[in-house]
N, C-alpha and C positions, 0 to 999 in steps of 0.2 A: 420449555416452550420455545418454538422456532417460528420466526417471521421471515419470509423470503422476499427479497427485493430482486425482481427479474431484470435482466439486462435491457430488455426493450421497454421497460417502464421508466428508465432513468431519463433525466434531462439530457438534451442533446443539442449541440450547436456545431455547425460546419462553417468555419470562417475562411475556407480555402486553404490557407497555410496550416490551420489547426482544426482537427476533427476531435471533438471532446464529448465525453459522457460524464454526467454528474450523478453519483449515487445519492447524494444529499443536496439540499438547497445550496446554490453557489451562484454568485454574480446576479445576473438577471433571471436565473431560474429559481423559482420559489415553490417549494412543496411543503406546506406546513406540517404534514404528517411525516416528513423525512428531513428533519433538521439536524441530523447527526445521531450518534448512538453513544451514550455515556460521554467520555472525553474525546471520542472520535468525531471530528467535525466535518471532514471532507475526504472523499475518495473520488478523484477524477481520473478517468482513463483517457490519456492524451496521445494523439498521433500528430507529430509535427513534420511538415514537409521539409525536404532537404534545403539547407541553407537558411532556414527560418527559425523563429523562436520568440520567446517572451523578452521584450526589451527591459531595461533597468526599471524596477518599480519597488515600492517599499512594502514592508510587513512589520508588524509588532505583535508581541505576546502570542506567539504560536510556534509549535514544534512542527516543522515541515519535513517530511520524508519523501524522497524520490527513489522509486524502484523501477529500474530499467528492464523492460521485457525484450526489446530488440533495438539494435542500433546503439548510438552513443550520444550522450547529452553533455554539452559544455556548460559548466557553471562558473559564474563570477560574482563576487559580492564585495560590499563596502568594507569588510574586515581584511581584505587583501587575498582572499582565497580565489584560486583559479584552477579548476580541475575538469576532467572529463570522466563521466560515469558510464559504465558499460554493463551489459548483462552479467549477472553474477556479483554486482556491486550495489550498494545502497548508500545514500547520503542522508545526513540529518542536519538541518539548519535551524538553530534556535533564534527566532527573531527578537525575543526579549524586548529591551527598551527601544529597539528600532534598527532595521537593517535594510539596505537596498541590494537587489541582486538581479541577475539575468540568467535565463536558462534557454539555451539554443541548441538546435540540431548541429552537431559538429561535422556532419557529412554534407557534401554538395550533391550526393547521388542517392543516398539511402534515407528512408523515413526513420524517425526514432519513435518508439512506442514505449510509454512508461506510465506508471501509476504515481499520482501525486496524492499524498496522504497527510492531512493536517490533524494534529492532536492538540487540544487545549492544555497548556502547561499547568502544573499544580500551583505555581506562583507567577504573578505578573512582574514585569520590569526586571527580568533577569538579564545578566550580561549576554549580549549576542554571541553565538558560537557556531562552529561548523565542524563536522567530522564525516568521514567516509570510510567504509570497509569493503573488502572483497570477501564475501561470505561463502563463495563456492567451496573453498578449502575447508570450511567448518562443517559442511553438510554431508549427510549420508542419505543416499537415495532411499525413498520409502519411509523416511523418518522426519518428524518435525525438527526444524532447525531454527534456533533462536538467533535473530539478527538485530533486535533492538530491545532494550530493557531499561528500567530506571537505574539499576546498579551496574550496567555494562558487563554483566557476568558472561562467562564462556566466550569472550572475544566479541560480544555484540556491541552495537552502538549504544551509548548512554543517552537517554532522553529524560526530560524533566516532567515525568508523569508516571503514575503507577500502572504501567502498560507493558505487556510482553508481546512482541511481534515475532511470529514464526513464519517461515516459508517451508514449503514441502512440495516435492515432486513424487507422485505415486504412479507406478506402472499398472497396466491392466491386471485386474484380479487382486491387486494389493490393497491393504487397508492399514490405517493407524488409528489409535484412540487417543483421546485427550480428556483428562479429568483435572480441573483446577485444584491446586494444592491448598488454596485458601478459600474460606467461605465467602459468599456474596460476590462471586465473580461472574462476569458476563463475557461472551465471545462474539466476535464478528468474523465470518468466513467470507473471503472474496476469491472467486474462481478466476484465475488468470487465463488458463487455457485448458481445453479438454473437458471431459465429463466427470462429475463427482457426485457421489451419493453421500448425504449427510444425515445420519439417523433415518435412513430410508427415503429421504427427500432428494429427488433428482435435480441437480444443478448443472448448468452449462456455462460456457465462457461469458464473463461479465456479470453473472449472477452473484448475489451475495445473500447472506442470511444472518440475522441476529439470534443469538441463543442465550437462554437464561435457565439456570437450574437443571441442566441436563449433562450427563456424560456424553462425550461426542465420539461417534464412530464415523470416520471418513473412508470411503471405499471407491475405487474405480471399477466399474462393471467389466466383466470379462468381454462383453460385446460392445464396449465403448468404441466410438468412431476413431478416436486418436489413441496412440499407443501409451500415452501417459497424461496425467493431469497435474497442472501446477496451480497452487493456491496459497493464499495467506490466511493465517489464523491470528487474530488480534484479541488478546485476553485483557480485560479491563475491570477496574473496581466498580 
């Protein structure tokens, strides 16, 4: 079973410095039929203007992943971490018992474009933590690449939930398949860029889909507008 969430159906807000789209209910945007998927609570697609960003604010009991699409994102938090995240890198912040942080565009001339992904942890009140990896060296083109998992296997980020997060870049005419190794698994696919066919359903940039009880075949059509498609696959219990 596949349920598609089209990009133009998402919640949207333009704050001038921030242009953001919400796949699921977030902030003042409330869509009762789209309150997350399994442990996946938030997918926000954010574009932040040069020199701007999210000032210091608190979180608790959430696993927050930042996936940079373009530009550079400067991170600072109350545990003493201060880093810059670029394309080809992903960060995980475990809010746990409570953490404050800021995320800002580190450039004064370029926009930063990134996905903000929130996952509900398997336990509350964990010790706050932070990690960041450069996944580009782990990945092979036209293959799914694991970048976050509960056990941190294959060099991926370790997160506090039974979730596997993959990234993939497929060229025109290329395809890849995915079959969960365990029973009762569900997947969310989020298209970052380009055109993608998922089990025969055409998806474009910003589109997402929830999948249950199906083997997945992802393919970029030969006649696609862009030479390749980038997408995330999130496997959940």
